[in-house]
BAVOPA-254402 format. One record per residue: residue number from 1; residue in three letters; chain; x, y, z of N, C-alpha, C in turn. Coordinates in pm, whole numbers, plus 50000, padded with zeros to 5 digits. Layout:
{site NUM,'ALA','A',{X,Y,Z},{X,Y,Z},{X,Y,Z}}
...
This chain:
{site 1,'MET','A',{50388,37975,30410},{50426,37883,30405},{50432,37792,30450}}
{site 2,'ASN','A',{50430,37663,30443},{50395,37535,30437},{50498,37531,30626}}
{site 3,'SER','A',{50466,37437,30702},{50468,37482,30822},{50611,37298,30828}}
{site 4,'PRO','A',{50655,37284,30892},{50732,37169,30846},{50731,37009,30926}}
{site 5,'SER','A',{50745,36937,30827},{50597,36825,30835},{50714,36732,30988}}
{site 6,'GLN','A',{50613,36612,31044},{50676,36532,31110},{50765,36507,31050}}
{site 7,'ASP','A',{50891,36458,31159},{51029,36394,31116},{51093,36495,30992}}
{site 8,'ALA','A',{51072,36622,30977},{51152,36715,30942},{51281,36731,31026}}
{site 9,'THR','A',{51404,36746,30952},{51507,36747,30997},{51609,36866,31047}}
{site 10,'VAL','A',{51649,36971,31131},{51716,37047,31103},{51844,37041,31168}}
{site 11,'ARG','A',{51977,37087,31127},{52082,37085,31155},{52175,37253,31178}}
{site 12,'ALA','A',{52212,37268,31311},{52259,37422,31347},{52401,37418,31458}}
{site 13,'PHE','A',{52452,37494,31417},{52533,37506,31490},{52551,37663,31542}}
{site 14,'SER','A',{52680,37674,31673},{52692,37716,31772},{52850,37756,31840}}
{site 15,'PRO','A',{52870,37859,31780},{53039,37969,31835},{53077,37879,31968}}
{site 16,'GLY','A',{53140,37870,32025},{53221,37891,32174},{53157,38087,32141}}
{site 17,'SER','A',{53257,38062,32336},{53230,38224,32333},{53305,38245,32475}}
{site 18,'VAL','A',{53401,38360,32515},{53457,38450,32662},{53349,38471,32721}}
{site 19,'GLY','A',{53299,38375,32794},{53213,38443,32885},{53262,38532,33012}}
{site 20,'ASN','A',{53227,38642,33081},{53301,38765,33184},{53345,38862,33043}}
{site 21,'ILE','A',{53406,38844,32993},{53506,38911,32930},{53599,38967,33077}}
{site 22,'GLY','A',{53645,38908,33160},{53704,38993,33262},{53620,39032,33391}}
{site 23,'VAL','A',{53594,39184,33302},{53568,39262,33426},{53398,39276,33398}}
{site 24,'GLY','A',{53259,39182,33322},{53172,39178,33295},{53117,39057,33354}}
{site 25,'PHE','A',{53149,39000,33514},{53148,38833,33568},{52997,38868,33520}}
{site 26,'ASP','A',{52945,38749,33483},{52767,38722,33408},{52719,38783,33388}}
{site 27,'LEU','A',{52783,38885,33336},{52690,39007,33223},{52742,39030,33076}}
{site 28,'LEU','A',{52866,38971,33091},{52962,39020,32906},{53015,38911,32854}}
{site 29,'GLY','A',{52975,38873,32752},{53053,38814,32661},{53050,38817,32515}}
{site 30,'HIS','A',{53156,38734,32455},{53155,38743,32319},{53203,38619,32239}}
{site 31,'THR','A',{53167,38620,32159},{53173,38461,32064},{53305,38412,32033}}
{site 32,'ILE','A',{53369,38301,31960},{53464,38260,31935},{53442,38156,31812}}
{site 33,'ALA','A',{53469,38229,31732},{53433,38167,31543},{53457,38049,31508}}
{site 34,'SER','A',{53614,38034,31573},{53701,37915,31602},{53622,37805,31647}}
{site 35,'LEU','A',{53569,37817,31713},{53462,37658,31773},{53315,37655,31746}}
{site 36,'ARG','A',{53309,37522,31756},{53117,37507,31761},{53080,37375,31817}}
{site 37,'ASP','A',{52984,37385,31842},{52926,37295,31816},{52797,37285,31772}}
{site 38,'GLU','A',{52742,37165,31702},{52625,37155,31686},{52554,37066,31701}}
{site 39,'VAL','A',{52415,37088,31649},{52270,36964,31724},{52206,36993,31598}}
{site 40,'SER','A',{52166,36840,31530},{52064,36804,31474},{51935,36770,31531}}
{site 41,'VAL','A',{51854,36820,31531},{51712,36780,31593},{51560,36756,31493}}
{site 42,'THR','A',{51515,36641,31512},{51407,36611,31455},{51332,36690,31532}}
{site 43,'ARG','A',{51178,36689,31404},{51081,36723,31499},{50977,36605,31493}}
{site 44,'ALA','A',{50942,36503,31575},{50897,36399,31610},{50750,36363,31670}}
{site 45,'SER','A',{50686,36251,31609},{50576,36240,31630},{50512,36227,31755}}
{site 46,'HIS','A',{50655,36161,31819},{50606,36149,31989},{50600,36216,32072}}
{site 47,'ASN','A',{50532,36265,32183},{50531,36402,32256},{50663,36399,32389}}
{site 48,'ASP','A',{50745,36398,32349},{50849,36418,32422},{51011,36442,32378}}
{site 49,'VAL','A',{51076,36441,32446},{51257,36547,32378},{51345,36392,32409}}
{site 50,'ARG','A',{51442,36376,32304},{51463,36245,32379},{51693,36318,32321}}
{site 51,'ILE','A',{51710,36311,32384},{51873,36280,32325},{51904,36180,32280}}
{site 52,'ILE','A',{51923,36117,32117},{51942,36030,32049},{52111,35981,32086}}
{site 53,'GLY','A',{52183,36081,32088},{52325,36061,32065},{52418,36125,32081}}
{site 54,'VAL','A',{52571,36145,32060},{52632,36276,32177},{52741,36150,32042}}
{site 55,'ASP','A',{52779,36280,31986},{52983,36293,31898},{53052,36337,31916}}
{site 56,'GLY','A',{53190,36324,31831},{53222,36442,31769},{53413,36436,31846}}
{site 57,'SER','A',{53450,36520,31827},{53621,36498,31787},{53655,36544,31951}}
{site 58,'ILE','A',{53649,36539,32081},{53712,36629,32197},{53698,36496,32312}}
{site 59,'ASP','A',{53768,36517,32361},{53778,36413,32504},{53620,36406,32616}}
{site 60,'GLY','A',{53605,36292,32673},{53459,36344,32804},{53349,36263,32731}}
{site 61,'LEU','A',{53300,36259,32646},{53231,36270,32528},{53084,36195,32663}}
{site 62,'THR','A',{53130,36057,32699},{53070,35987,32774},{53036,36054,32887}}
{site 63,'SER','A',{53075,36177,32950},{53008,36190,33063},{52907,36283,33042}}
{site 64,'ILE','A',{52890,36335,32921},{52725,36430,32827},{52602,36357,32845}}
{site 65,'PRO','A',{52571,36367,32982},{52406,36292,32974},{52340,36250,32896}}
{site 66,'LEU','A',{52310,36148,32880},{52163,36141,32744},{51981,36139,32792}}
{site 67,'ASP','A',{52011,36156,32967},{51890,36225,33020},{51892,36335,32964}}
{site 68,'ALA','A',{51738,36382,32910},{51722,36537,32820},{51714,36608,32958}}
{site 69,'ALA','A',{51645,36599,33073},{51648,36716,33169},{51761,36744,33222}}
{site 70,'SER','A',{51936,36634,33238},{52024,36703,33258},{52124,36720,33168}}
{site 71,'ASN','A',{52011,36755,33036},{52126,36797,32932},{52119,36935,32917}}
{site 72,'THR','A',{52199,37009,32846},{52173,37148,32829},{52092,37169,32692}}
{site 73,'ALA','A',{52150,37043,32612},{52030,37078,32454},{51945,37057,32517}}
{site 74,'GLY','A',{51916,36928,32559},{51761,36888,32608},{51680,36984,32726}}
{site 75,'LEU','A',{51739,37016,32809},{51650,37090,32832},{51617,37204,32809}}
{site 76,'ALA','A',{51729,37307,32727},{51647,37363,32675},{51506,37322,32584}}
{site 77,'LEU','A',{51489,37239,32476},{51411,37168,32466},{51311,37197,32528}}
{site 78,'LEU','A',{51320,37127,32609},{51184,37051,32759},{51102,37206,32737}}
{site 79,'THR','A',{51242,37307,32782},{51145,37424,32846},{51041,37482,32716}}
{site 80,'LEU','A',{51101,37487,32600},{51052,37501,32489},{50940,37456,32476}}
{site 81,'LYS','A',{50910,37358,32440},{50801,37243,32463},{50712,37259,32490}}
{site 82,'ARG','A',{50745,37298,32643},{50663,37327,32758},{50592,37438,32755}}
{site 83,'ALA','A',{50706,37555,32735},{50668,37629,32725},{50525,37715,32638}}
{site 84,'LEU','A',{50583,37659,32470},{50500,37679,32420},{50344,37591,32383}}
{site 85,'GLU','A',{50323,37492,32481},{50272,37364,32469},{50254,37303,32302}}
{site 86,'LEU','A',{50402,37251,32258},{50395,37228,32196},{50309,37066,32153}}
{site 87,'PRO','A',{50227,37032,32049},{50194,36943,32008},{50257,36747,32041}}
{site 88,'PHE','A',{50401,36829,31934},{50509,36719,31918},{50607,36701,32009}}
{site 89,'GLY','A',{50717,36633,31948},{50854,36651,32092},{50997,36637,31954}}
{site 90,'PHE','A',{51068,36654,32035},{51224,36664,31935},{51300,36555,32017}}
{site 91,'ASP','A',{51366,36507,31867},{51459,36400,31933},{51616,36446,31848}}
{site 92,'ALA','A',{51722,36467,31972},{51837,36562,31900},{51952,36479,31890}}
{site 93,'THR','A',{52061,36514,31828},{52180,36434,31816},{52259,36622,31826}}
{site 94,'ILE','A',{52413,36549,31905},{52430,36685,31923},{52595,36604,31903}}
{site 95,'HIS','A',{52720,36749,31810},{52771,36674,31763},{52881,36830,31846}}
{site 96,'LYS','A',{52948,36768,31907},{52984,36813,31986},{53182,36898,31972}}
{site 97,'GLY','A',{53234,37007,31928},{53350,37017,31880},{53439,37152,32014}}
{site 98,'ILE','A',{53381,37166,32112},{53389,37234,32231},{53432,37162,32284}}
{site 99,'PRO','A',{53551,37163,32334},{53619,37102,32475},{53547,37158,32593}}
{site 100,'LEU','A',{53529,37027,32685},{53438,37015,32816},{53539,37064,32970}}
{site 101,'ASN','A',{53416,37187,33051},{53477,37184,33147},{53622,37321,33145}}
{site 102,'ALA','A',{53579,37396,32988},{53767,37468,32945},{53747,37594,32989}}
{site 103,'GLY','A',{53596,37676,32999},{53595,37796,32970},{53550,37856,32865}}
{site 104,'LEU','A',{53455,37765,32765},{53464,37805,32617},{53346,37838,32549}}
{site 105,'GLY','A',{53252,37784,32679},{53096,37830,32668},{53036,37656,32591}}
{site 106,'GLY','A',{53154,37568,32588},{53083,37477,32503},{52931,37389,32592}}
{site 107,'SER','A',{52894,37405,32702},{52739,37387,32767},{52666,37455,32728}}
{site 108,'ALA','A',{52688,37606,32711},{52591,37661,32634},{52579,37694,32466}}
{site 109,'SER','A',{52653,37607,32424},{52650,37614,32266},{52574,37484,32220}}
{site 110,'SER','A',{52621,37398,32328},{52509,37319,32262},{52314,37343,32269}}
{site 111,'ALA','A',{52344,37398,32405},{52240,37467,32444},{52123,37551,32305}}
{site 112,'VAL','A',{52229,37603,32234},{52136,37742,32189},{52168,37666,32055}}
{site 113,'ALA','A',{52271,37589,31981},{52249,37507,31917},{52065,37495,31857}}
{site 114,'ALA','A',{52075,37405,32001},{51952,37328,31979},{51834,37392,31966}}
{site 115,'LEU','A',{51830,37487,32010},{51699,37570,32046},{51732,37650,31904}}
{site 116,'VAL','A',{51817,37675,31828},{51828,37752,31694},{51769,37609,31598}}
{site 117,'ALA','A',{51745,37493,31572},{51780,37398,31559},{51631,37400,31532}}
{site 118,'ALA','A',{51583,37379,31651},{51440,37366,31707},{51337,37457,31634}}
{site 119,'ASN','A',{51402,37629,31666},{51315,37666,31641},{51250,37726,31453}}
{site 120,'ALA','A',{51342,37636,31375},{51346,37653,31244},{51268,37514,31169}}
{site 121,'LEU','A',{51212,37452,31293},{51129,37363,31276},{50954,37424,31367}}
{site 122,'LEU','A',{50954,37482,31399},{50832,37566,31479},{50759,37609,31356}}
{site 123,'ASP','A',{50651,37602,31388},{50501,37684,31265},{50538,37804,31270}}
{site 124,'THR','A',{50560,37919,31334},{50613,37977,31360},{50685,38021,31461}}
{site 125,'PRO','A',{50825,38077,31383},{50990,38080,31463},{50956,38228,31563}}
{site 126,'LEU','A',{51046,38161,31661},{51086,38264,31735},{51161,38321,31764}}
{site 127,'SER','A',{51166,38479,31832},{51263,38580,31766},{51396,38532,31881}}
{site 128,'ARG','A',{51539,38569,31867},{51643,38564,31876},{51585,38568,32036}}
{site 129,'GLU','A',{51513,38734,32101},{51503,38757,32230},{51438,38651,32310}}
{site 130,'ASP','A',{51343,38584,32214},{51212,38543,32241},{51295,38356,32299}}
{site 131,'LEU','A',{51449,38300,32231},{51448,38181,32198},{51573,38195,32453}}
{site 132,'LEU','A',{51577,38364,32438},{51673,38350,32541},{51722,38270,32712}}
{site 133,'PRO','A',{51558,38294,32714},{51502,38169,32846},{51544,38074,32856}}
{site 134,'PHE','A',{51474,38010,32721},{51502,37862,32723},{51663,37856,32718}}
{site 135,'ALA','A',{51737,37962,32669},{51886,37889,32679},{51948,37898,32736}}
{site 136,'VAL','A',{51904,38025,32860},{51954,38026,32997},{51959,37927,33047}}
{site 137,'GLU','A',{51784,37876,33103},{51713,37758,33114},{51827,37595,33092}}
{site 138,'GLY','A',{51810,37622,32932},{51933,37495,32918},{52021,37500,32965}}
{site 139,'GLU','A',{52118,37629,33002},{52268,37579,33052},{52253,37563,33194}}
{site 140,'SER','A',{52191,37591,33259},{52155,37540,33392},{52172,37437,33443}}
{site 141,'ALA','A',{52152,37316,33312},{52172,37200,33335},{52334,37154,33403}}
{site 142,'SER','A',{52377,37189,33314},{52534,37234,33352},{52614,37300,33473}}
{site 143,'CYS','A',{52627,37370,33498},{52656,37484,33557},{52568,37516,33655}}
{site 144,'GLY','A',{52489,37492,33696},{52391,37469,33852},{52362,37634,33814}}
{site 145,'SER','A',{52394,37681,33722},{52302,37882,33785},{52279,37897,33614}}
{site 146,'ARG','A',{52213,37993,33673},{52130,38097,33575},{52123,38207,33499}}
{site 147,'GLN','A',{52251,38240,33440},{52310,38385,33369},{52341,38349,33189}}
{site 148,'ALA','A',{52314,38433,33149},{52309,38471,33015},{52441,38543,32928}}
{site 149,'ASP','A',{52514,38525,32994},{52686,38613,32933},{52750,38498,32796}}
{site 150,'ASN','A',{52702,38411,32798},{52763,38272,32761},{52632,38256,32629}}
{site 151,'VAL','A',{52511,38264,32625},{52400,38221,32511},{52373,38400,32474}}
{site 152,'ALA','A',{52433,38456,32527},{52333,38606,32505},{52423,38604,32398}}
{site 153,'PRO','A',{52532,38615,32361},{52591,38609,32235},{52663,38576,32113}}
{site 154,'MET','A',{52605,38433,32221},{52597,38287,32035},{52423,38331,31991}}
{site 155,'LEU','A',{52380,38406,32035},{52210,38417,32013},{52229,38531,31893}}
{site 156,'MET','A',{52277,38648,31975},{52307,38760,31886},{52445,38789,31763}}
{site 157,'GLY','A',{52550,38768,31860},{52683,38741,31811},{52706,38838,31827}}
{site 158,'GLY','A',{52889,38830,31844},{52959,38950,31925},{52906,38957,32033}}
{site 159,'VAL','A',{52982,39085,32082},{52953,39181,32223},{52849,39158,32246}}
{site 160,'VAL','A',{52832,39104,32364},{52681,39098,32400},{52665,39191,32574}}
{site 161,'LEU','A',{52648,39223,32608},{52591,39312,32769},{52362,39216,32764}}
{site 162,'ALA','A',{52406,39091,32864},{52286,39016,32907},{52282,39078,33038}}
{site 163,'HIS','A',{52160,39132,33079},{52070,39098,33211},{52050,39058,33267}}
{site 164,'GLY','A',{51965,38903,33378},{51811,38909,33353},{51793,38820,33171}}
{site 165,'LEU','A',{51705,38921,33072},{51628,38826,33044},{51651,38984,32912}}
{site 166,'ASP','A',{51767,39083,32959},{51771,39177,32831},{51874,39184,32780}}
{site 167,'MET','A',{51889,39162,32601},{52057,39163,32556},{52085,39318,32494}}
{site 168,'VAL','A',{52189,39378,32535},{52229,39427,32451},{52362,39428,32364}}
{site 169,'ARG','A',{52387,39451,32251},{52524,39409,32137},{52505,39547,32102}}
{site 170,'PHE','A',{52709,39507,32119},{52758,39626,32089},{52852,39602,31939}}
{site 171,'GLU','A',{52870,39687,31931},{52906,39680,31762},{53087,39713,31725}}
{site 172,'VAL','A',{53197,39644,31829},{53305,39694,31839},{53399,39728,31676}}
{site 173,'PRO','A',{53460,39789,31671},{53543,39781,31563},{53547,39645,31453}}
{site 174,'SER','A',{53552,39608,31362},{53651,39498,31312},{53742,39495,31322}}
{site 175,'SER','A',{53807,39599,31361},{53979,39518,31307},{53996,39481,31463}}
{site 176,'TRP','A',{53924,39479,31565},{53971,39421,31687},{53982,39302,31708}}
{site 177,'HIS','A',{54073,39183,31788},{54036,39057,31765},{54085,39007,31919}}
{site 178,'ALA','A',{54076,38869,31908},{54085,38847,32049},{54187,38726,32008}}
{site 179,'VAL','A',{54240,38645,32101},{54358,38529,32183},{54286,38461,32248}}
{site 180,'VAL','A',{54248,38397,32169},{54165,38251,32346},{54287,38148,32314}}
{site 181,'VAL','A',{54366,38140,32456},{54394,38050,32426},{54398,37920,32543}}
{site 182,'HIS','A',{54371,37776,32515},{54341,37698,32626},{54380,37584,32638}}
{site 183,'PRO','A',{54468,37623,32786},{54532,37451,32842},{54454,37352,32867}}
{site 184,'LEU','A',{54563,37318,32827},{54514,37110,32797},{54485,37035,32941}}
{site 185,'MET','A',{54367,37149,33012},{54375,37104,33131},{54194,37125,33145}}
{site 186,'SER','A',{54131,37050,33296},{53993,37068,33303},{53963,37155,33458}}
{site 187,'LEU','A',{53888,37230,33449},{53849,37340,33532},{53674,37309,33537}}
{site 188,'PRO','A',{53613,37269,33599},{53446,37229,33604},{53405,37388,33630}}
{site 189,'THR','A',{53302,37436,33563},{53245,37587,33633},{53189,37505,33823}}
{site 190,'LYS','A',{53138,37467,33855},{53099,37505,33972},{53230,37492,34060}}
{site 191,'SER','A',{53352,37396,34015},{53443,37404,34129},{53520,37534,34090}}
{site 192,'SER','A',{53512,37690,33981},{53575,37782,33978},{53508,37910,34068}}
{site 193,'ARG','A',{53370,37836,34028},{53240,37912,34100},{53295,37911,34269}}
{site 194,'SER','A',{53329,37782,34305},{53326,37819,34444},{53400,37866,34535}}
{site 195,'VAL','A',{53526,37925,34468},{53572,37983,34517},{53568,38138,34587}}
{site 196,'LEU','A',{53459,38189,34496},{53357,38324,34479},{53294,38347,34622}}
{site 197,'ARG','A',{53271,38252,34661},{53125,38270,34773},{53179,38362,34900}}
{site 198,'ASP','A',{53312,38346,34935},{53325,38491,35050},{53268,38629,35019}}
{site 199,'PRO','A',{53236,38691,35087},{53217,38860,35068},{53274,38949,35041}}
{site 200,'TYR','A',{53282,38987,34965},{53408,39063,34926},{53352,39259,34974}}
{site 201,'PRO','A',{53491,39314,35028},{53460,39438,35091},{53442,39529,34963}}
{site 202,'LEU','A',{53365,39675,35010},{53294,39765,34990},{53379,39820,34838}}
{site 203,'SER','A',{53512,39850,34899},{53595,39892,34878},{53607,39848,34683}}
{site 204,'GLU','A',{53625,39690,34715},{53661,39627,34582},{53540,39634,34501}}
{site 205,'VAL','A',{53415,39636,34511},{53288,39688,34482},{53316,39759,34367}}
{site 206,'VAL','A',{53364,39897,34477},{53410,40030,34387},{53414,40007,34274}}
{site 207,'ARG','A',{53589,40019,34290},{53696,39964,34171},{53590,39895,34073}}
{site 208,'TYR','A',{53549,39814,34096},{53453,39676,34001},{53427,39795,33911}}
{site 209,'GLY','A',{53299,39829,33960},{53181,39898,33916},{53262,40022,33793}}
{site 210,'SER','A',{53379,40123,33865},{53435,40197,33768},{53476,40139,33667}}
{site 211,'HIS','A',{53523,39987,33687},{53612,39935,33525},{53505,39899,33464}}
{site 212,'LEU','A',{53370,39850,33536},{53321,39806,33419},{53272,39913,33363}}
{site 213,'ALA','A',{53216,40021,33439},{53186,40142,33334},{53238,40237,33205}}
{site 214,'GLN','A',{53418,40198,33297},{53465,40225,33175},{53438,40164,33019}}
{site 215,'PHE','A',{53444,39991,33038},{53488,39937,32960},{53332,39928,32867}}
{site 216,'VAL','A',{53216,39922,32953},{53116,39940,32862},{53158,40048,32783}}
{site 217,'LEU','A',{53196,40188,32844},{53153,40291,32729},{53253,40291,32608}}
{site 218,'GLY','A',{53385,40271,32667},{53498,40187,32568},{53394,40122,32450}}
{site 219,'LEU','A',{53330,40012,32480},{53272,39937,32373},{53123,40011,32273}}
{site 220,'GLU','A',{53074,40084,32366},{53000,40133,32307},{53064,40280,32177}}
{site 221,'ARG','A',{53170,40344,32239},{53236,40448,32112},{53344,40374,32041}}
{site 222,'GLY','A',{53364,40219,32025},{53476,40165,32066},{53610,40245,32023}}
{site 223,'ASP','A',{53630,40319,32203},{53723,40300,32255},{53826,40221,32283}}
{site 224,'SER','A',{53958,40205,32264},{54062,40126,32313},{54121,40157,32422}}
{site 225,'ALA','A',{54108,40295,32429},{54174,40339,32553},{54131,40291,32642}}
{site 226,'LEU','A',{53947,40361,32676},{53892,40317,32789},{53847,40181,32829}}
{site 227,'VAL','A',{53897,40071,32681},{53889,39955,32694},{54007,39898,32767}}
{site 228,'ARG','A',{54096,39966,32709},{54236,39955,32828},{54219,39966,32961}}
{site 229,'ARG','A',{54141,40079,33007},{54179,40109,33138},{54045,40055,33158}}
{site 230,'GLY','A',{53959,39964,33159},{53821,39935,33195},{53818,39763,33221}}
{site 231,'LEU','A',{53920,39705,33077},{53894,39603,33106},{53993,39550,33195}}
{site 232,'VAL','A',{54025,39581,33351},{54087,39491,33461},{54000,39446,33569}}
{site 233,'ASP','A',{54014,39272,33587},{53874,39209,33724},{53964,39252,33841}}
{site 234,'VAL','A',{53939,39308,33906},{53960,39328,34023},{53847,39222,34166}}
{site 235,'LEU','A',{53790,39172,34086},{53664,39057,34187},{53695,38927,34154}}
{site 236,'VAL','A',{53693,38897,34016},{53693,38718,33999},{53846,38708,33991}}
{site 237,'GLU','A',{53915,38734,33958},{54012,38705,33862},{54095,38708,33961}}
{site 238,'PRO','A',{54133,38767,34043},{54248,38739,34147},{54224,38598,34240}}
{site 239,'ARG','A',{54102,38588,34248},{54022,38449,34356},{54041,38290,34229}}
{site 240,'ARG','A',{53998,38339,34083},{54045,38202,33978},{54145,38191,33964}}
{site 241,'ALA','A',{54264,38257,33961},{54369,38239,33871},{54503,38165,33965}}
{site 242,'PRO','A',{54505,38113,34029},{54536,38031,34174},{54536,37900,34081}}
{site 243,'LEU','A',{54387,37920,34036},{54349,37764,33962},{54408,37673,33831}}
{site 244,'ILE','A',{54467,37838,33791},{54547,37783,33650},{54636,37801,33676}}
{site 245,'PRO','A',{54773,37694,33718},{54885,37696,33620},{54950,37783,33509}}
{site 246,'GLY','A',{55076,37896,33530},{55138,37962,33423},{55018,38121,33415}}
{site 247,'PHE','A',{54912,38089,33485},{54821,38240,33466},{54907,38391,33444}}
{site 248,'ALA','A',{55019,38417,33557},{54994,38531,33545},{55085,38603,33464}}
{site 249,'ALA','A',{55189,38462,33402},{55314,38517,33281},{55257,38449,33177}}
{site 250,'VAL','A',{55105,38431,33176},{55052,38432,33042},{54972,38582,33016}}
{site 251,'GLN','A',{54872,38629,33111},{54841,38742,33079},{54980,38824,33105}}
{site 252,'SER','A',{55151,38790,33166},{55193,38923,33161},{55267,38942,32998}}
{site 253,'ALA','A',{55290,38781,32922},{55291,38785,32769},{55223,38889,32687}}
{site 254,'ALA','A',{55093,38869,32731},{54968,38903,32675},{54989,39112,32683}}
{site 255,'MET','A',{55034,39106,32742},{55076,39281,32814},{55141,39334,32749}}
{site 256,'SER','A',{55235,39270,32753},{55321,39283,32756},{55405,39276,32533}}
{site 257,'SER','A',{55273,39225,32542},{55254,39243,32358},{55174,39296,32324}}
{site 258,'GLY','A',{55082,39437,32373},{55009,39556,32317},{54809,39555,32406}}
{site 259,'ALA','A',{54874,39385,32420},{54706,39352,32437},{54618,39527,32502}}
{site 260,'MET','A',{54485,39512,32487},{54429,39627,32581},{54369,39526,32744}}
{site 261,'GLY','A',{54356,39383,32700},{54304,39340,32825},{54355,39226,32836}}
{site 262,'CYS','A',{54360,39156,32922},{54425,38982,32937},{54368,38892,33082}}
{site 263,'SER','A',{54274,38816,33089},{54213,38796,33180},{54163,38623,33152}}
{site 264,'ILE','A',{54075,38552,33200},{54072,38489,33241},{53934,38403,33194}}
{site 265,'SER','A',{53866,38328,33077},{53775,38296,32978},{53652,38236,33063}}
{site 266,'GLY','A',{53573,38283,33091},{53452,38214,33152},{53505,38224,33308}}
{site 267,'ALA','A',{53490,38031,33329},{53540,38048,33483},{53649,37947,33455}}
{site 268,'GLY','A',{53729,37923,33332},{53853,37897,33327},{53862,37754,33261}}
{site 269,'PRO','A',{53999,37674,33251},{54099,37766,33276},{54182,37841,33125}}
{site 270,'SER','A',{54083,37823,33031},{54121,37913,32891},{54160,38083,32910}}
{site 271,'VAL','A',{54215,38144,32864},{54245,38244,32907},{54264,38338,32747}}
{site 272,'PHE','A',{54200,38486,32798},{54143,38598,32653},{54220,38665,32681}}
{site 273,'ALA','A',{54246,38717,32544},{54268,38863,32497},{54260,38933,32407}}
{site 274,'TRP','A',{54250,39096,32468},{54165,39208,32326},{54308,39259,32302}}
{site 275,'PHE','A',{54313,39270,32120},{54385,39347,32081},{54295,39490,31993}}
{site 276,'GLU','A',{54405,39505,31904},{54347,39620,31835},{54352,39606,31715}}
{site 277,'SER','A',{54421,39521,31642},{54429,39427,31485},{54448,39309,31517}}
{site 278,'GLU','A',{54431,39243,31429},{54481,39072,31420},{54573,39041,31376}}
{site 279,'SER','A',{54676,39138,31342},{54823,39137,31337},{54887,39107,31492}}
{site 280,'ALA','A',{54864,39204,31510},{54869,39239,31677},{54870,39136,31744}}
{site 281,'ALA','A',{54705,39064,31722},{54678,38888,31790},{54766,38803,31760}}
{site 282,'ARG','A',{54835,38736,31618},{54880,38641,31607},{55013,38706,31638}}
{site 283,'SER','A',{55078,38773,31653},{55205,38786,31747},{55174,38780,31819}}
{site 284,'ALA','A',{55103,38818,31949},{55085,38798,32092},{55103,38637,32095}}
{site 285,'SER','A',{55015,38556,32011},{54948,38434,32045},{55044,38314,32090}}
{site 286,'SER','A',{55158,38359,32064},{55305,38233,32003},{55353,38280,32211}}
{site 287,'ALA','A',{55332,38377,32179},{55361,38409,32367},{55299,38420,32468}}
{site 288,'MET','A',{55192,38389,32417},{55073,38332,32576},{55103,38189,32529}}
{site 289,'VAL','A',{55061,38094,32459},{55160,37936,32449},{55278,37946,32520}}
{site 290,'ALA','A',{55345,38016,32439},{55492,37977,32543},{55493,37949,32694}}
{site 291,'ALA','A',{55416,38010,32723},{55389,38065,32917},{55347,37987,32924}}
{site 292,'PHE','A',{55270,37948,32895},{55168,37762,32943},{55282,37687,32950}}
{site 293,'GLU','A',{55340,37662,32818},{55414,37590,32821},{55542,37549,32883}}
{site 294,'ALA','A',{55597,37647,32989},{55667,37715,33049},{55640,37636,33166}}
{site 295,'VAL','A',{55544,37578,33213},{55458,37498,33323},{55399,37396,33290}}
{site 296,'ASP','A',{55455,37348,33198},{55438,37249,33127},{55315,37164,33101}}
{site 297,'LEU','A',{55210,37279,33095},{55117,37259,33014},{55084,37348,32870}}
{site 298,'HIS','A',{55059,37171,32765},{55032,37208,32602},{54948,37290,32591}}
{site 299,'SER','A',{54883,37353,32480},{54766,37436,32503},{54712,37439,32312}}
{site 300,'ASP','A',{54619,37500,32303},{54513,37496,32158},{54501,37639,32149}}
{site 301,'CYS','A',{54509,37710,32097},{54533,37856,32055},{54413,37909,31895}}
{site 302,'TRP','A',{54358,38047,31933},{54258,38086,31851},{54270,38221,31846}}
{site 303,'VAL','A',{54292,38292,31763},{54310,38425,31714},{54145,38475,31639}}
{site 304,'VAL','A',{54045,38529,31727},{53904,38511,31592},{53860,38670,31617}}
{site 305,'PRO','A',{53771,38729,31535},{53725,38823,31527},{53670,38840,31719}}
{site 306,'ILE','A',{53686,38963,31766},{53565,38996,31886},{53448,39003,31834}}
{site 307,'ASN','A',{53383,39062,31703},{53274,39121,31665},{53237,38954,31583}}
{site 308,'GLY','A',{53186,38876,31674},{53234,38777,31586},{53084,38705,31551}}
{site 309,'MET','A',{53087,38591,31480},{52915,38546,31416},{52799,38465,31550}}
{site 310,'SER','A',{52754,38487,31519},{52609,38427,31588},{52577,38239,31536}}
{site 311,'ALA','A',{52495,38224,31604},{52450,38045,31605},{52337,38056,31475}}
{site 312,'GLU','A',{52382,37969,31388},{52221,37986,31290},{52260,37819,31244}}
{site 313,'VAL','A',{52159,37845,31121},{52085,37747,31063},{52209,37660,30983}}
{site 314,'VAL','A',{52235,37530,31001},{52363,37503,30902},{52313,37424,30736}}
{site 315,'ASN','A',{52336,37524,30627},{52316,37499,30515},{52381,37381,30405}}
{site 316,'THR','A',{52229,37301,30401},{52263,37165,30361},{52230,37136,30245}}
């Protein structure tokens, strides 16, 4: 197979994500097929990584840094280039489709899309597992910490458990769907993480461990009853919920509509709920949106399969 030529360009997309999935703080995530960022990457003759521009249909694009080391896509590419000692550079253009500071994996998506595109330009492409450390490093440019609960499901698709540089993908039933509701407000990840600084009582940590164990076992077995018992966040949600107006009412609307569980997507303010069927999810979505409307928050809403897609090269 011929190596990609200089000035060759590849465009790739990455879906959004629900980080944490409530009970799996910094460990679990699943993709949101209806949302995506795309990044076009050119294999350049110069020996640098450059962010050529950022465009898209969302607000706040001018706040995204063009300095590669401060940009999630740019830092991911820089880390890849240095680790592999590549004798060429990359030019990247980011096409944003995921809202900023929304708890929908927007910063992670740009990093993953850039890596998937750049990987297709390598003489010997890497596996998705081998791309993980570069994606984790890239996202750290935005969130200031290193965890894989967003980037891992984007790389693998569906529901993924990620700890360190290990990823485990769960094949959940294809009928299971999520409702993801994004109130039109901003909640920076760093602000959302700041409320978690105080220590937790051991009793709460034990309860958390019990719920996480039941949830992961439910994922492995495709057992909705175990998922219902496990998808209860006693650690993070109680501290972050006050940052999201109307959260309790949205959660109540989802649970009253038969949800297996409902919690905060990533760092928030978006909220997700899991259902055993697409029809149940669609039926509940209007009630969740209405609960935000009751506190004067307009919102966007998506109903997506939980066993969703991974990042891929865009066919041109």
